[in-house]
Structure formats: C-alpha cells, structure tokens
N, C-alpha and C positions, 0 to 999 in steps of 0.2 A: 824415614823414621823406622826404627826396628826395635823389637822387644815388647815389653808389657807395660801398659799405662793404666793406672787405676781409674782415672777420671776421663773427662771429655778431651778431645783434641781438636784444635783449630788448625786447618791446613791452609797456610797463607802464601805458599810458594809451590811451584811445580815439584812433584816428587812421587815417591812410592811409600805406601804405608804397609809394613810387614809386621806381623805379630798380633797381639791381642789388645784391644781397647776396651776398657771396662765401662765406658760411657758412650757419648755421641761423638761422631766425626762431622765437623762442619767445614765444608770446602768453600773458601772465599771466592768472590766474583773473579772470573777470568783465569782461575787456576786450573791446571791439568793435573789430575791425580789418579793413581792406580791403588786400589785397596786389595791386597792379597791375603790379609789375615782375617781375624774374627773381630766383629764389632758387636758388643753386647747391647748397645743402644741403637739410636737412629743414625742414618747418614743424611745430612742436609746439604743439598747442592744448590748454591746460590746462582743468581743470574750470570750467564756467560761462562760458568765453570764447566769443565769436561771431566767426567769421572768414569772409570772402568772398574767394576767390582768383580773380582774373580774369587773372592773369599766368601765368608758367611756374615750376614747381617741378621742379628736376632730381633732387631726392631724393624722400623720402616725406612724406606728410602723416600725422602721428601724432596721433590724437584721444584725449585723456585725459579726456573727459567734457564737451566743449564742443559747439558747433554749427558745422559746416563746410559751406560751399556752394562748389562748384568749377565755374566756367564757363570756366576756362582749361585748362592742360595740366599733368599730373603725370606725370613720366617714370620716377620711381624705384620 
C-alpha cells in the first residue's frame, strides 16, 4: 500500500505500508508487514503476525501475540 489513507487500514496479506495512515493499522494473524510511513493511530499486531516498524506511530503498538520490531518511533 502506498499513499495517504484517511481512516484505518486492515493488512490481510504480506506487504509493505508506505505513506500516511490517518487511523489505526490492524495486521491480521499470520501476516508479515513492514510499516515505513506514519500511522496517526495505533498499530495492532494479531497473533502470529510479524511486523517491522521503521516509520512513526503516533499511537500505541498493541501486540496480541505476534512479533514486533521497532526501529522507528512510537510516541503513544
């Protein structure tokens, strides 16, 4: 995904999120995702998901049983 989204985004398949998300990012179980952009809300990582955050999260990172690597910034 690339660009700007005004609301929340559900990531249901492996991929990269580039750009600005105006809401939350929810990563589905078993999905591998990289977040390079800015998330205005929370990032929710479901069980078995793997997420690498190298961008900025203005909210919280909520890990519900996945793997999270943060090399960016989380301010919430």
